[in-house]
N, C-alpha and C positions, 0 to 999 in steps of 0.2 A: 168393343172388347180390347183387353189389352193383349200384348203379344211378346214373345220372347225376342230380345235384341241380339243380333249376331255382332258381338263386340269385336271379333276379329275382322270384320268388314266395315267397322266405323271409319268414316273418311277423316282425314286430317283437318284440323281446324284452320290450318294456314296454307295458303298458296306459296310454293317456293319456285324461285327462278334459279337458272344456272348462275354459279359464282362468277362466270366470266363477264355477266353483264354488269354494268357500272352502277355502283350505289352512291346516292346522295345523301349525306347525313344531314339531318334537320336539326335546327335550334332546339334545345329543351323547352317543352312547353311550360307555361305557367300554370300551376295546378291550385293556385290560391289566390284569393281577392278577385279583381275585376270588377266590372259593372254588377250592381245589384240585380238579381234575377227578374224582378218585377219591372225594374226600368227597361231591361232588355226585351221583356215580353211586350211592353208599351211601344217601343220604338221599332219593333220588327215590321217591315214592309217588303213587298216584292219589287226589287229594283231591276228595271229592264234597260236601262242606260247607265253607263259607267263614265267616270272621268277617265281621260287618256293618260293616266300615270300608273307606274308600277306600284306594287305593294311589296312589303318586305317579306323575306323567307320566314321571319318570326311569325307573321300573320298566317301564312300558309301552314305552318307547323301547328300553330294554336287551333285552326279550324279543323285539320286533320285529326288532331288529337281528341278534340271535343266531339268530333263525329263518331269516332270509333276507337279511340285509343286505349291503351291499358291504364286502369285506374288503381289496380292492387293486384298482388300475386301472393299465392300460397304454395305449398309444395305441390299440390295437385291442379291448381286453377289459376287462370289469369282472368281477372274481372275487367270489363270494358265500360266505356261511358254510356252506352246504350244498351238496352235489354234485347235478349235474343230468345226465342221459343226453345227451351231444353238446353239452353247455353251452347247451341251448335253454330252460331254465327256463320250463316251461310253466304252473308253479303261481303264482297270485295270491293275495294275502292281504288278506283284509277284517278289519275289527275292529268288534265290537259293544261299545261303551263303556257300562258301567252305572255305575260308580263310581271315576272317576279324577279325582284333583285337577286343576283348571285345564282340564279338557276336557269339554265338554258331552256328556250321553248321546246315543247316536245310532250310526248306522251309517257307517263310514269304510273308505276304500280306502288301503292302504299303498303310497305311491310310492317303491319300492326306490331308484332312482338319486338321489333327493332327500331321503331319510329324512324324509319328511313324510306327513301324512294328508290326503285329499281327503273332505270331509264330503258324504255322499250323502244322508242322512236324519238329521234331528234327532228325538229322543225316546227313550222307554224302550222298547226292544225286547227286553229279557229275557224277559219273559212270552211273547211271540210266538215266539222261538226255543225256549223250553222246550216250548211246545205242539208245535212242528214236530220236535222230538227226543223224542217219545213221553212227555212230561211230566217231563223230567229237569230238576228244580228247580235244579240247580247252575248252569245257564245265566242264571237270574234272581239268584242269589246272588253269583256271581263278580263280581270288579271289571271284568273284560272277557273277552270270548271272541274267539278267532281263528278265522276261517272261511277255509278254503282251496278255491279252485276251480282248475279246469284249463281253459287255452286249448288245446283239442285240436289245432289245426292246427300249433301251434309244434313239436309233437313229431312228429305225423303226416307233416309236410312231408318229413321225413328217414326216419322209421322205419316208415311205413305201419301194418299191424296191430300190430307189436311196440310201438309207441307207447303202447298202453293198459297194458302192463305197466310200461313205464318211468315213466309218469305217476304211478301209484301209489306206485312206490318213491321217487320224488322227494318226494312228499308225506310218506312215513314219515320221511325224513331230516329234513325241515324240522320235523315235529311233535317228534321227538326233541330237536332243538336247543332249541325253545321250552321243553319240559319241564325241560330241564337249566338252562336260564336262569332259569326261575322259581324252582327251588330256590336258585340262586345269589343271587337277589334276596330270599330269605326268604318266598317264596310257595309255594302248591300249585297244582297243575294236574291236569287229567285230560282225557284224549283221548276224543272221541266219534265213534263211527261210525254210531249208530243215529238216523236222522232221515228225514223226508220231503223228498227232493231238490227237489221242485217248490216246496215252501213256503219253503225256505231260499233257493233261487234267486230267488224273488220278492222276499224281503227285501233281498237285496243287488244287485237289479236286473240279473241276468243271464238269458240266454235258455234255459239248460238243454240247449242243443244244441251250438253253437259253443264255449260256455263253461259249465261245469256245476260244482257244489259236489261236494266229495269227502270232507271232513274237517273236524273242528272241535276246539278246545281251550279249555277254560276256565281262567282264572288268577285267583287272588284271595289275600286275606290268610289266613294259616293258620288252621284250626280242627282241632285235633288229633283230635277225636272223629269227623271225617269222613274220615279217611285209611285205606284198606284197600289 
């Protein structure tokens, strides 16, 4: 049965950080052209080994935008590249940068409406992420890893128990967009579901209750020996 929604309690669509934290402006993403869709689908593979070279900030920007960026705006709505149940967008995107030109290694949060990054922690977190993901070394080798969490109440506010199904569907849409964008940029990617939630939650500084990690993707320069 339907229910009355408490609009005064509707959660914000966007996570905000204090203005004192450093912002990293990203290059403007390309929203036209690129490789043909069917060619990208044909080429997509899971890449578990990467060449030991950096990728550009333009590639990081393109993958982030393709995963969850703003594609159009009206007076009342901002549309994104991936669908979300009820237009509630419970998924937040974090980025562990290992080897991206002009961006220091560290943990960042992707600010969707501004297409920029907020620096949460500086340093090489690849080894820590690999340990949290049962020793999957590709998290150390990749140029960057995307980490997706869910702010549960954004979806639960409307959908109650059904929210937990929709949240995972949303994450899947986003991860596929990222994988296809990586191919279009000449990179490889691999999706990761095996990790210790609490350890990853701690790395991206979330509580694991109201917001918790769901999924990860590595992206890096292609090493054909590592694709399967």
